[in-house]
C-alpha positions in Angstrom: 12.1 -22.7 5.0 8.5 -22.6 4.7 6.7 -19.3 3.4 9.3 -17.5 1.7 7.4 -15.6 -0.8 7.5 -12.6 -2.4 4.7 -9.7 -0.9 3.6 -7.5 -2.9 1.4 -5.9 -0.4 4.5 -4.9 1.8 6.2 -3.6 -1.6 2.9 -1.7 -1.9 2.8 -0.3 1.9 6.5 0.6 2.4 7.0 2.4 -1.1 3.5 4.3 -0.1 4.9 5.0 3.2 8.0 6.5 2.1 6.1 8.7 -0.5 8.0 6.9 -3.6 6.3 5.7 -7.0 6.7 2.6 -9.0 8.5 5.6 -11.5 11.1 6.6 -9.0 11.3 2.9 -7.6 12.2 1.7 -11.1 14.4 4.5 -12.3 17.0 3.6 -9.1 16.5 0.1 -9.7 16.9 0.0 -13.3 13.9 -2.1 -13.3 11.0 -1.1 -16.1 7.7 0.5 -14.8 5.7 -1.9 -16.2 7.5 -4.4 -13.8 7.2 -2.8 -10.9 3.6 -1.9 -11.3 2.7 -5.6 -11.9 4.8 -6.5 -8.7 2.6 -4.1 -6.5 -0.6 -5.4 -7.9 0.4 -8.8 -7.5 0.6 -10.1 -10.8 3.9 -11.1 -10.8 3.9 -14.4 -8.4 7.8 -15.2 -9.5 10.3 -12.5 -8.6 14.2 -13.4 -9.0 16.3 -13.0 -6.0 18.1 -10.4 -7.8 15.6 -7.9 -8.5 14.2 -8.3 -5.0 17.1 -7.4 -3.6 17.3 -4.2 -6.1 14.2 -3.3 -4.9 14.9 -3.6 -1.3 18.1 -1.6 -1.5 16.5 0.9 -3.1 13.4 1.4 -1.0 15.2 0.8 2.6 14.3 -2.4 3.6 15.3 -6.0 3.9 15.2 -8.9 1.3 13.6 -10.9 4.5 10.8 -8.3 5.2 9.6 -8.8 1.3 10.0 -12.1 1.2 8.1 -12.8 4.3 11.5 -14.2 6.2 10.8 -11.3 9.2 7.9 -8.8 10.5 10.3 -6.2 10.8 11.6 -4.2 7.5 15.0 -3.4 8.8 16.1 -6.7 10.4 17.0 -9.4 9.1 15.8 -13.0 10.4 18.5 -14.8 12.2 17.4 -18.1 10.4 18.3 -16.4 6.7 21.7 -15.3 7.6 
């Protein structure tokens, strides 16, 4: 599938809309604060699938949304199921 990339802008906007800080999400995902901060700033272009899943579960959106496979943060793209 073309165009699957981690979208730091979507992570940042979704967290902001829910009032979640990097420290809170880091705690929920057991990832470091610095790692989350770097993701939000677009300084970590290669993100493991496991970490994307941890983040998506913690902030309440789909992996597909964070990886540009769906524009709806609550629904999976049928092509990725």
